[in-house]
C-alpha positions in Angstrom: 100.5 173.4 82.7 99.3 173.1 86.3 101.6 174.8 88.8 103.2 172.7 91.4 101.3 172.4 94.7 102.6 171.1 98.1 101.4 167.6 98.9 99.7 168.9 102.0 97.6 171.4 100.0 97.2 169.3 96.8 94.2 167.3 98.0 92.3 170.4 99.0 93.0 172.1 95.7 91.9 169.0 93.8 88.6 168.9 95.7 88.0 172.6 94.8 88.6 171.9 91.1 86.2 168.9 91.2 83.5 171.1 92.7 83.7 173.5 89.7 83.6 170.6 87.2 87.3 170.6 86.3 88.1 167.0 87.0 90.8 166.9 84.3 92.7 169.7 85.9 92.5 168.0 89.3 93.8 164.8 87.8 96.8 166.6 86.2 97.5 168.3 89.5 97.6 165.0 91.5 99.5 163.3 88.7 102.2 166.0 88.9 102.4 165.7 92.7 102.9 161.9 92.5 105.6 162.0 89.9 107.5 164.8 91.5 110.7 164.3 93.4 109.3 165.8 96.6 106.8 162.9 96.8 109.6 160.5 97.5 110.2 162.1 100.8 106.6 162.8 101.7 105.1 160.6 104.5 102.8 157.9 103.3 100.0 159.1 105.7 99.9 162.3 103.6 100.5 160.7 100.2 98.0 157.8 100.4 94.8 160.0 100.4 96.3 161.9 97.4 96.8 158.6 95.5 93.3 157.4 96.3 91.8 160.6 95.0 94.0 160.3 91.9 92.8 156.8 91.3 89.2 157.9 91.7 89.6 160.7 89.1 91.5 158.4 86.7 88.6 155.9 86.8 86.0 158.6 86.5 87.7 160.1 83.4 88.8 156.7 81.9 92.5 157.7 81.9 94.1 154.3 82.2 97.6 155.4 81.0 97.9 158.1 83.6 96.7 155.7 86.3 99.4 153.2 85.3 102.1 155.8 85.6 100.9 157.0 89.0 100.6 153.5 90.4 104.1 152.6 89.3 105.6 155.7 90.9 103.6 155.1 94.1 104.8 151.5 94.3 108.4 152.6 94.2 107.7 155.3 96.9 106.0 152.7 99.2 108.8 150.2 98.8 111.3 152.9 99.8 109.2 153.4 103.0 109.1 149.6 103.5 105.3 149.5 103.5 103.1 147.4 101.2 99.7 147.6 103.0 99.1 151.0 101.4 99.8 149.5 97.9 97.2 146.8 98.6 94.7 149.5 99.6 95.2 151.5 96.5 95.1 148.6 94.1 92.0 147.2 95.6 90.3 150.6 95.5 91.4 151.0 91.9 89.8 147.7 90.9 86.6 148.3 92.9 86.0 151.6 91.1 86.7 150.1 87.7 84.2 147.3 88.4 81.6 149.7 89.7 81.9 151.8 86.5 81.4 148.7 84.4 78.3 147.7 86.4 76.9 151.2 86.1 77.5 151.2 82.3 75.6 147.9 82.0 72.6 149.3 83.9 72.6 152.4 81.7 72.7 150.2 78.6 69.6 148.3 79.8 67.7 151.5 80.4 68.6 152.8 76.9 67.4 149.6 75.3 64.1 149.7 77.3 63.4 153.4 76.6 64.2 152.9 72.9 61.1 150.6 72.5 58.2 153.0 71.6 55.6 150.4 70.6 55.6 147.2 72.6 53.3 145.5 70.1 55.5 146.2 67.0 57.9 143.4 66.3 60.3 145.7 64.4 60.6 149.4 63.7 61.5 151.0 60.4 64.8 152.0 61.9 65.7 148.5 63.0 64.8 147.1 59.6 67.1 149.7 57.9 69.9 149.0 60.3 69.5 145.2 59.8 70.2 145.6 56.1 73.7 147.1 56.8 74.6 145.4 60.0 74.1 142.0 61.6 74.0 143.5 65.2 70.8 144.3 66.9 70.0 147.4 68.9 71.3 145.9 72.1 74.7 145.0 70.6 75.1 148.5 69.3 74.2 150.0 72.6 76.6 147.7 74.5 79.4 148.6 72.0 78.8 152.3 72.6 78.2 152.3 76.3 79.6 149.1 77.9 82.6 148.2 75.7 84.8 151.3 76.7 84.4 150.4 80.4 84.9 146.8 79.6 88.2 147.7 78.0 89.1 150.0 80.9 88.5 147.2 83.4 90.8 144.9 81.4 93.5 147.5 81.3 93.0 148.0 85.1 93.7 144.3 85.7 96.8 144.4 83.5 98.0 147.5 85.3 97.5 145.9 88.7 99.3 142.7 87.8 102.3 144.6 86.3 102.5 146.9 89.3 102.6 144.2 92.0 104.5 141.4 90.1 107.7 139.8 91.5 107.3 141.0 95.1 107.0 138.4 97.8 105.2 140.7 100.2 102.5 141.4 97.5 102.2 137.8 96.4 98.8 137.1 98.0 97.4 140.3 96.4 98.9 139.3 93.0 97.2 135.9 93.1 93.9 137.5 94.2 94.0 140.0 91.3 94.8 137.1 88.8 91.8 135.2 90.1 89.6 138.3 89.6 90.9 138.7 86.1 90.1 135.1 85.3 86.5 135.5 86.6 86.2 138.7 84.5 87.1 136.7 81.4 84.7 133.9 82.2 81.8 136.3 83.1 82.1 138.2 79.8 83.3 135.3 77.6 86.6 137.2 76.7 88.7 134.4 75.1 91.2 136.7 73.6 91.8 138.6 76.9 92.0 135.2 78.6 94.8 134.1 76.3 96.7 137.4 76.8 96.2 137.1 80.6 97.8 133.6 80.6 100.7 134.9 78.6 101.2 137.7 81.0 101.3 135.3 84.0 103.8 133.1 82.1 106.0 136.1 81.4 105.9 137.2 85.1 106.8 133.6 86.2 109.6 133.4 83.7 111.1 136.7 84.9 111.3 135.6 88.5 115.0 134.6 88.0 115.7 138.0 86.5 114.7 139.8 89.8 116.1 137.1 92.1 118.9 139.4 93.5 116.5 142.2 94.3 115.1 142.5 97.9 111.8 140.8 98.6 112.0 138.8 95.4 109.9 135.7 94.8 111.4 132.4 95.9 109.8 129.5 94.1 111.6 127.0 96.4 109.3 128.2 99.2 106.4 125.8 99.6 103.9 128.5 100.3 104.8 130.5 97.3 104.7 127.5 95.0 101.3 126.4 96.4 99.8 129.9 95.7 101.1 129.7 92.1 99.6 126.2 91.8 96.2 127.5 93.1 96.2 130.3 90.6 97.1 127.8 87.7 94.2 125.6 88.8 91.8 128.6 88.6 93.3 129.3 85.2 92.6 125.7 84.2 89.0 125.8 85.4 88.4 129.1 83.5 89.8 127.6 80.3 87.4 124.7 80.7 84.4 127.1 81.3 85.4 129.2 78.2 86.0 126.0 76.2 89.4 127.4 75.2 91.0 124.0 75.0 94.3 125.1 73.5 95.0 127.4 76.4 93.6 124.8 78.7 96.3 122.3 77.5 99.0 125.0 78.1 97.6 125.5 81.6 98.0 121.8 82.2 101.6 122.0 81.1 102.1 125.0 83.5 100.7 123.0 86.4 102.8 120.0 85.5 106.0 122.2 85.5 105.1 123.7 88.8 104.4 120.3 90.3 107.8 119.1 89.1 109.5 122.1 90.8 107.6 121.4 94.0 108.9 118.9 96.5 105.5 118.5 98.0 102.6 116.7 96.3 99.5 118.9 95.8 96.3 118.1 97.6 94.1 115.3 96.3 91.2 117.5 95.2 93.5 119.6 93.2 95.1 116.7 91.4 91.6 115.3 90.8 90.6 118.6 89.2 93.9 118.4 87.2 93.2 115.0 85.7 89.5 115.7 85.1 90.2 118.9 83.1 93.0 117.1 81.2 90.5 114.3 80.3 88.1 116.9 79.0 90.8 118.5 76.8 91.9 115.2 75.4 88.3 114.3 74.7 87.9 117.5 72.6 91.1 116.6 70.8 89.7 113.1 70.1 92.7 111.5 71.8 90.6 108.7 73.4 93.6 106.6 74.6 95.1 109.3 76.9 91.6 110.6 77.7 90.8 107.1 79.2 94.1 107.1 81.0 93.5 110.5 82.5 90.0 109.6 83.6 91.2 106.3 85.1 93.7 108.3 87.2 91.0 110.8 88.2 88.8 107.9 89.4 91.7 106.4 91.4 92.0 109.7 93.3 88.3 110.5 93.6 87.2 107.1 94.9 89.1 107.8 98.1 86.6 110.6 98.8 84.1 109.1 101.4 81.6 111.9 100.8 80.6 110.6 97.3 77.3 108.8 97.0 76.9 105.4 95.5 75.3 106.9 92.4 78.3 109.2 91.8 80.7 106.2 92.2 78.6 104.3 89.7 78.6 107.1 87.2 82.4 107.5 87.4 83.0 103.8 87.2 80.8 103.7 84.1 82.8 106.6 82.5 86.1 104.8 83.2 84.9 101.5 81.6 83.2 103.2 78.6 86.2 105.5 77.9 88.5 102.5 77.9 86.2 100.5 75.6 85.9 103.6 73.3 89.6 103.6 72.5 90.1 102.7 68.8 91.7 99.3 68.5 93.8 100.4 65.5 95.1 103.7 66.8 95.9 102.2 70.2 98.2 99.5 68.9 101.9 99.4 70.0 103.3 100.4 66.6 101.3 103.7 66.7 103.2 104.8 69.8 106.5 103.7 68.3 106.2 105.7 65.2 108.5 108.7 64.9 105.8 111.2 64.3 103.8 110.2 67.4 106.7 109.3 69.7 107.4 112.8 70.9 103.7 113.7 71.3 103.0 110.5 73.2 106.0 111.1 75.5 104.7 114.5 76.2 101.2 113.3 77.1 102.7 110.5 79.2 104.7 113.0 81.2 101.5 115.1 81.8 99.8 112.0 83.1 102.8 111.3 85.4 102.8 107.7 84.0 105.9 105.5 83.5 105.1 104.4 80.0 102.6 104.9 77.2 99.3 103.3 78.1 97.5 100.8 75.9 93.9 99.8 75.6 94.5 96.4 77.1 96.3 97.8 80.1 93.5 100.3 80.8 90.9 97.6 80.6 92.9 95.3 83.0 93.4 98.2 85.4 89.7 99.0 85.3 88.9 95.4 86.2 91.5 95.4 89.0 90.0 98.5 90.5 86.5 96.9 90.8 85.2 99.2 88.2 83.2 96.5 86.5 81.1 95.8 89.6 80.4 99.5 90.2 79.5 100.3 86.6 76.0 100.5 85.3 74.4 97.4 83.7 74.5 98.8 80.1 78.3 99.4 80.4 78.9 95.9 81.7 76.8 94.5 78.9 78.8 96.5 76.4 82.0 95.1 77.8 80.7 91.5 77.6 79.6 92.1 73.9 82.9 93.7 72.8 85.5 91.8 74.8 84.0 88.4 75.9 81.3 87.1 73.6 81.7 85.9 70.0 78.7 86.8 67.8 79.8 88.3 64.5 76.3 88.2 62.8 74.4 89.9 65.7 77.0 92.1 67.4 75.6 95.3 65.8 72.0 94.3 66.5 72.8 93.7 70.2 74.8 97.0 70.6 72.2 99.2 69.0 69.9 99.5 72.1 72.9 100.3 74.2 74.0 103.1 71.9 70.5 104.7 72.2 70.9 104.6 76.0 74.3 106.2 75.7 73.0 108.9 73.4 70.2 109.7 75.9 72.8 110.0 78.8 74.6 113.4 78.6 77.9 112.3 80.0 78.1 109.2 77.8 76.9 110.7 74.5 80.5 111.8 73.5 81.6 108.1 73.3 79.0 107.0 70.8 81.0 107.8 67.7 84.3 106.1 68.8 82.3 103.1 70.0 80.9 102.6 66.6 84.5 102.4 65.2 85.4 99.8 67.9 82.3 97.8 67.0 83.3 97.9 63.3 86.8 96.7 64.2 85.4 93.9 66.4 83.0 92.9 63.6 85.8 92.6 61.1 87.9 90.7 63.6 85.1 88.1 64.3 84.2 87.8 60.7 87.8 86.9 59.9 87.4 83.8 62.2 84.4 82.5 60.3 84.9 83.7 56.8 87.8 83.9 54.4 85.8 86.2 52.1 82.6 88.1 52.5 80.6 90.5 50.4 80.8 94.2 51.2 77.0 94.5 51.0 76.7 91.9 53.7 79.1 93.8 56.0 77.0 97.0 55.3 73.8 95.1 56.3 75.5 93.9 59.5 76.5 97.4 60.4 73.0 98.9 60.0 73.2 101.5 62.7 70.9 104.4 63.0 71.8 107.8 61.4 74.2 109.5 61.5 76.3 106.5 62.6 75.4 104.2 59.7 78.2 103.0 57.5 78.1 102.9 53.7 80.3 100.6 51.5 82.6 103.6 50.9 83.0 104.3 54.6 83.8 100.6 55.3 86.4 100.6 52.5 87.9 103.8 53.7 88.2 102.4 57.2 89.9 99.2 56.0 92.3 101.1 53.8 93.3 103.3 56.7 94.0 100.2 58.8 96.0 98.6 56.0 98.0 101.8 55.4 99.0 101.8 59.1 99.9 98.1 59.0 97.2 97.1 61.4 94.9 95.2 59.0 95.7 92.5 56.6 92.7 92.6 54.3 92.2 92.8 50.6 89.3 94.1 48.6 88.2 92.6 45.3 86.3 95.4 43.5 85.4 93.1 40.6 83.4 90.8 42.9 82.8 93.4 45.7 84.2 91.1 48.4 86.5 91.5 51.3 89.3 88.9 51.5 90.8 88.1 54.9 94.5 87.2 54.5 95.6 84.9 57.3 98.2 82.2 58.2 97.4 79.2 60.2 99.1 80.5 63.4 99.5 84.1 62.3 97.3 87.1 62.5 94.2 86.5 60.4 93.0 90.0 59.8 94.1 92.4 62.5 97.7 93.0 63.7 96.7 93.9 67.3 98.1 93.1 70.7 95.5 90.4 71.2 96.4 86.8 70.4 95.5 85.6 66.9 92.0 84.3 66.6 93.0 81.2 64.7 95.6 80.3 67.3 93.0 80.9 70.0 90.6 78.6 68.4 93.1 75.8 68.0 94.4 76.3 71.5 90.9 76.0 73.0 90.3 72.8 71.0 93.4 71.2 72.3 92.6 72.4 75.8 89.1 70.9 75.7 90.5 67.6 74.6 93.1 67.6 77.4 90.4 68.4 80.0 88.1 65.6 78.8 91.0 63.0 78.8 91.9 64.1 82.3 88.3 63.6 83.5 88.3 60.1 82.1 91.5 59.2 83.9 90.1 60.5 87.2 87.0 58.3 86.8 89.2 55.3 86.1 91.6 55.9 89.0 90.2 57.8 92.0 93.6 58.0 93.6 94.7 60.5 91.1 92.0 62.9 92.2 93.0 62.5 95.9 96.7 63.1 95.0 95.8 66.1 92.9 93.7 67.5 95.8 96.7 67.1 98.1 99.0 68.7 95.6 96.5 71.6 95.3 96.4 72.1 99.0 100.2 71.9 99.2 100.5 74.4 96.3 98.1 76.8 98.1 100.2 76.6 101.2 103.4 77.2 99.3 101.7 80.0 97.4 100.6 81.6 100.7 104.1 81.4 102.1 105.5 82.8 98.9 102.9 85.6 98.9 103.9 86.5 102.5 107.6 86.5 101.6 106.9 88.5 98.4 105.0 91.0 100.5 107.8 91.3 102.9 110.3 91.7 100.0 108.1 94.3 98.4 107.8 96.2 101.7 111.6 96.0 102.1 112.1 97.3 98.6 109.6 100.0 99.1 111.4 101.1 102.3 114.7 100.9 100.5 113.4 103.1 97.7 111.9 105.6 100.1 115.2 105.7 102.0 117.1 106.3 98.8 114.6 109.0 97.8 115.1 110.6 101.2 118.8 110.4 100.9 118.6 111.9 97.4 116.5 114.8 98.7 118.9 115.3 101.6 121.7 115.3 99.1 119.9 117.9 97.0 119.2 120.0 100.1 122.9 119.7 101.1 124.1 120.7 97.7 121.6 123.7 97.7 122.9 124.7 101.1 126.5 124.5 99.9 125.6 126.6 96.9 123.9 129.2 99.0 126.9 129.2 101.4 129.3 129.6 98.5 127.1 132.4 97.2 127.0 134.1 100.6 130.8 133.6 101.0 131.4 135.2 97.6 129.2 138.1 98.4 130.9 138.5 101.8 134.3 138.4 100.1 133.3 141.0 97.7 131.9 143.2 100.5 135.2 142.7 102.4 137.2 143.7 99.4 135.1 146.8 98.9 135.5 147.6 102.6 139.2 147.1 102.5 139.5 149.2 99.4 137.6 152.0 101.1 139.7 151.5 104.2 142.9 151.8 102.2 141.7 155.0 100.5 140.8 156.4 103.9 144.2 155.5 105.3 146.0 157.2 102.5 143.9 160.3 103.1 144.6 160.2 106.8 148.3 159.7 106.1 148.4 162.8 104.0 146.6 164.7 106.7 148.9 163.3 109.3 152.0 164.4 107.4 150.6 167.9 107.1 149.8 168.1 110.8 153.0 166.4 111.9 155.2 169.4 111.0 152.9 171.8 112.7 152.8 169.8 116.0 156.5 169.0 116.1 157.4 172.3 117.6 154.6 172.2 120.2 155.7 168.7 121.1 159.3 169.7 121.6 158.4 172.6 123.8 156.1 170.4 125.9 158.8 167.7 126.2 161.4 170.3 127.4 159.1 171.5 130.1 158.3 168.0 131.3 162.0 167.1 131.5 162.8 170.3 133.3 160.1 169.5 135.9 161.8 166.2 136.4 165.3 167.8 136.8 166.6 166.5 133.5 168.9 168.7 131.6 168.0 168.9 127.9 169.3 171.3 125.3 166.3 173.0 123.6 168.3 173.6 120.5 168.9 169.9 120.1 165.2 169.1 120.5 164.2 171.7 117.9 166.4 169.9 115.4 164.7 166.5 116.0 161.6 165.5 114.0 158.3 164.3 115.6 159.3 160.6 115.6 162.6 161.3 117.4 160.8 163.4 119.9 158.2 160.7 120.5 161.0 158.1 121.0 162.6 160.3 123.6 159.3 160.8 125.3 158.7 157.0 125.1 162.0 156.3 126.8 161.2 158.6 129.6 157.8 156.9 130.0 159.4 153.4 130.0 161.8 154.5 132.7 158.9 155.7 134.9 157.0 152.5 134.1 159.9 150.3 135.3 160.1 152.1 138.5 156.3 151.7 139.0 156.5 147.9 138.3 159.1 147.4 140.8 157.0 149.0 143.5 153.9 147.0 142.5 156.0 143.7 142.6 156.9 144.3 146.2 153.3 145.0 147.1 152.1 141.8 145.2 154.4 139.6 147.2 152.8 140.7 150.4 149.2 140.0 149.1 150.3 136.6 147.7 151.2 135.2 151.0 148.0 136.3 152.5 145.8 134.8 149.8 147.6 131.4 150.1 146.8 131.3 153.8 143.1 132.0 153.1 142.8 129.1 150.6 144.5 126.5 152.8 141.8 127.1 155.5 138.9 127.0 152.9 139.7 123.6 151.3 138.3 121.2 154.1 135.1 123.4 154.4 134.4 123.1 150.7 134.7 119.3 150.7 132.3 119.0 153.6 129.7 121.2 151.9 130.0 119.1 148.7 129.2 115.8 150.5 126.2 117.4 152.2 124.8 118.7 148.9 125.1 115.3 147.2 123.2 113.5 150.0 120.3 116.1 149.8 120.1 115.7 146.0 119.9 111.9 146.2 117.1 112.0 148.8 115.1 114.5 146.7 115.4 112.4 143.6 114.1 109.2 145.3 111.1 111.1 146.7 110.2 112.5 143.4 110.6 109.2 141.6 108.3 107.4 144.0 105.6 110.1 143.7 105.7 110.0 139.9 105.2 106.2 139.8 102.3 106.3 142.3 100.5 109.0 140.3 100.9 107.1 137.0 99.4 103.9 138.6 96.5 105.8 140.1 95.7 107.6 136.8 95.9 104.2 134.9 93.3 102.7 137.2 91.0 105.7 136.9 91.2 105.7 133.1 90.5 102.0 132.9 87.4 102.3 135.1 86.2 105.3 133.1 86.5 103.4 129.9 84.6 100.4 131.2 81.9 102.6 132.5 81.5 104.7 129.3 81.6 101.6 127.0 78.1 100.6 128.2 76.6 103.8 126.9 78.0 103.6 123.4 74.9 101.8 121.9 72.5 104.3 123.6 74.6 107.2 122.3 74.4 105.9 118.7 70.6 105.4 118.9 70.1 108.9 120.4 72.3 110.4 117.8 70.4 108.8 115.0 67.1 109.9 116.5 68.3 113.5 116.9 69.6 113.6 113.4 66.3 112.4 112.0 64.4 115.0 114.0 66.7 117.7 112.9 66.4 116.6 109.2 62.6 116.6 109.4 62.7 120.1 110.9 65.1 121.3 108.3 62.9 120.0 105.5 59.9 121.7 107.0 61.8 125.0 107.3 63.0 124.7 103.8 59.4 124.2 102.5 58.2 127.2 104.5 61.0 129.3 103.2 60.3 128.2 99.6 56.6 129.1 100.1 57.5 132.6 101.5 59.9 133.1 98.7 57.3 132.3 96.1 54.8 134.7 97.8 57.4 137.4 97.9 58.3 136.8 94.2 54.6 137.1 93.2 54.1 140.3 95.2 57.2 141.8 93.7 56.1 140.9 90.2 52.7 142.5 90.8 54.4 145.6 92.2 56.7 145.8 89.2 53.8 145.5 86.8 51.8 148.2 88.7 54.8 150.6 88.6 55.4 149.8 84.9 51.7 150.7 84.1 52.0 153.9 86.0 55.2 154.8 84.3 53.7 154.1 80.9 50.6 156.2 81.7 52.8 159.0 82.9 55.0 158.9 79.8 51.9 159.0 77.6 50.5 162.0 79.4 53.9 163.8 79.1 54.1 162.9 75.4 50.6 164.3 74.8 51.3 167.5 76.7 54.6 167.9 74.8 52.8 167.3 71.5 50.2 170.0 72.3 52.9 172.5 73.4 54.8 171.8 70.2 51.6 172.4 68.1 50.9 175.7 69.9 54.5 176.8 69.3 54.3 175.8 65.7 51.1 177.8 65.1 52.5 180.8 66.8 55.6 180.6 64.6 53.5 180.3 61.5 51.5 183.5 62.4 54.7 185.4 63.1 56.2 184.2 59.9 53.0 185.3 58.0 53.0 188.8 59.6 56.7 189.2 58.9 56.2 188.3 55.2 53.3 190.9 54.9 55.4 193.6 56.4 58.3 192.8 54.1 55.9 192.9 51.1 54.4 196.2 52.1 57.8 197.7 52.7 59.0 196.4 49.3 56.0 198.1 47.5 56.5 201.4 49.3 60.2 201.3 48.4 59.3 200.8 44.7 56.8 203.6 44.8 59.3 206.0 46.4 62.0 205.0 43.8 59.6 205.6 40.9 58.6 209.0 42.4 62.3 210.0 42.7 62.9 208.9 39.1 60.0 211.0 37.9 61.2 214.1 39.9 64.7 213.7 38.5 63.3 213.5 34.9 61.1 216.6 35.5 64.1 218.5 36.8 66.2 217.6 33.9 63.4 218.7 31.5 63.0 222.0 33.2 66.7 222.7 33.0 66.8 221.9 29.3 63.8 224.3 28.6 65.4 227.0 30.6 68.5 226.8 28.4 66.6 227.4 25.1 64.0 230.1 26.5 64.6 233.9 25.4 65.7 236.2 28.1 63.1 239.0 29.0 64.0 242.7 28.4 62.6 243.9 31.7 64.1 243.5 35.1 61.8 240.6 35.9 62.9 237.7 33.8 60.6 235.1 35.4 56.8 235.1 35.3 54.5 234.5 38.3 55.8 232.6 41.3 56.3 228.9 41.1 54.2 228.5 44.2 51.3 230.1 42.5 51.4 227.6 39.6 51.9 224.6 41.9 48.3 223.4 41.8 48.6 222.9 38.1 51.6 220.5 38.6 49.8 218.0 40.9 50.2 214.3 40.1 47.4 212.9 38.0 46.1 216.3 36.5 46.0 217.0 32.8 47.7 220.4 33.1 50.5 219.2 35.3 54.2 219.6 34.4 54.3 216.1 32.9 51.2 216.2 30.8 51.2 216.8 27.1 48.4 219.3 27.1 48.4 222.8 25.6 49.4 224.4 28.8 52.9 223.0 28.4 53.4 224.3 24.9 56.1 226.9 24.4 55.0 230.4 23.7 51.4 230.2 25.0 50.1 233.0 27.1 48.8 230.8 29.9 51.8 228.5 30.2 54.7 228.9 32.5 56.6 230.7 29.9 53.8 233.2 29.1 53.1 236.8 30.1 53.1 235.9 33.8 56.9 235.9 33.8 57.1 239.8 34.2 55.2 239.5 37.5 58.0 237.6 39.3 60.4 239.6 41.4 63.9 240.2 39.8 65.8 238.7 42.7 64.1 235.3 42.5 66.0 232.6 40.6 64.7 229.5 38.9 62.3 227.3 40.9 63.7 224.4 43.0 62.3 221.0 42.6 61.2 219.5 45.9 59.9 222.7 47.6 56.5 223.2 48.9 54.0 220.3 48.6 56.6 218.0 47.0 58.9 218.3 50.0 56.1 217.7 52.5 54.9 214.7 50.5 58.5 213.2 50.5 58.8 213.8 54.2 55.5 212.1 54.8 56.7 209.0 52.9 59.9 208.8 54.9 57.9 208.9 58.2 55.7 206.1 57.0 58.7 204.0 56.0 60.2 204.5 59.5 
């Protein structure tokens, strides 16, 4: 355990540990300093460098958990010192270091991948082929997982730690939103969908816990417009990130978060933010294949975006085309009224309608009418207008698919319209069945298949058409029967009912009959006008009169609408004022209750204090009673009042004080009487002064009023004259400047054209310089790469030669060592055999000496052993181990013969190993050493 260090010396000690490569010990030291109780009273000027060093070491060692604990503790310490700037500095430094480590890890991974390639011409190496059989990852993925992923995980933990540290603090709200935006950018940059979902959940939890910390100091107030706007900005960043990641489920939740925040806000967000909101919502609904609400969202987006004056005509045209095509792509069957009224879709449609901030569930017909009212049709591209004419205006059942096919190819070639091709084919099929029901009562399925001969993959088979019809019949939108025996489609229709489609459009049979009656009426009316011209004149007069009445009615309706609008705005304002009043009353009640509670606690504390003082008073009262009595006796004696001291001693403190008070009152009455006499004299004098002052004050008042009136008249006249003069000068200046307006516009246009031309020239020159710089840098990079490869080849060759030399040297040493070991082994074997032979010879001699007869003379042994030594040499025939006659017992020339008497009597038996044997053994030992 690291011993405790004073905060003043901890940073110096940590630097010393880092210099000796003990970063872990330095980190534990700083961690203990920050978590200690003494750190709470340490000045922030001393503690902030320690925390910065602590954060640096935490990032260097990848210790995220320790960093989290230290940052939490430092946050509490800084809040006690009422300083948040230091927290911002530490959090920013922490995130900067974590991001720098991730960038460094990515660079190292790139270098590892580049160095790992030995042969640039080889497509795959044996190692890569073997790894591909057991893993689907390539070398880069494995390197990233080993080098980059740990720091990627650490940076994610750093963002979480920062957000948890600075949450629910109004003074750190700006930093909180900034860190959240950085975290969203991190998820988008590295395509981290799982971390993005967790980040969104963390932000929702923090927002939900705002009410929990509402009573704490510096808590977040969502009623504040600035705070709510910052949260809205962050949610829009979250929505854009979800769109970039194509995480549509989380994007829809982000839309709901934005909607809830907008509902809390009393201020409408900015137009560009709402445009982004509806645009992203339209993308999400498009992915979910909810074409009805997708078209409604895009229509609202176009309504907001068309107010932007900076958009070009082409952008207006593209958006208008999208609005019209998205409305036409809404399936007719799914957009019918009964689909929205079904129980299973009612709740979902109500939810989507709320997100669109619409009053009711939109329909296909409403969206088309709204698009036409907004002049979308005139701004849309020609192919979109032609598509509208084919689907909604013209009647051509046998050629509708043939006319639409070229338009579909154009839509497929246009990126932003290719997503509507599939739903448009369903709408075309619906219109085809609708128009065929007007002409035929029955038709072959093969004929319908031929009419819907679209290009793949949008072509319809008989099975697809039957499935489409059955789906419509199941939902109650189609009234069609299929006869499988004859392979025909039967359109069930009444004369004035719905012939084949139960849609919101009028029945086709009724439309046909109505048009016929209308044509007949128009022709009869034309004949009557030709017979009697007065009728045409009267009709024209009635038309003029009706236009006049309609104009008056329109003006009156406009006034009524304006009045109703003002009335609604006034009611809304009154409602908001009422809500503000109720909120103020609630806050006042809350403050009053808190004040009452505080007063109650103060009164309780005051009561306890009074009781304690009362006890002290009673204790002191008895001690001071005697002193007070003695003092009172002395005072009364000084005033010549006779008082018995014994009687005063028997009285308690209260009685003594009463007696003293009576004496003081008596003296006070005497003093008041004296003061009253003096006051009477001063009263008469003051009354005389005031009688003389009254006429002088009246005169001064009249003079002051006259001076004020004259000053007012003078100032009024000067103000009027100055205003008239300024008006004349301004009018003359306006008349003089108005003549230069046309010249100013011409000069402005000329100046803008010259500047634009100069800008284009500068851009072209800059592009040329950029290309030259790029080429020079590419050539320099290629030269450096060639030099690096040549240097690496030279180093590898040198390394190979050095390794070969070392290998040869090792082989020679190994061979020499083996020869020495073999030689030693042979010598050891020879020495062991020699010792064995000597041992056997000694044993044999001892056995012979046991059985030999003892001599009668004093000399029992023959000649000296040393004299016979030459005959015992190794390898001779007459040696001690040979089987020659010299070894036979009893011979005259053997060792046991007549030479025994020549030996001295004192000599014993010969010793093995003496003489030449001993010298030979010693020589062998020296050789072995």
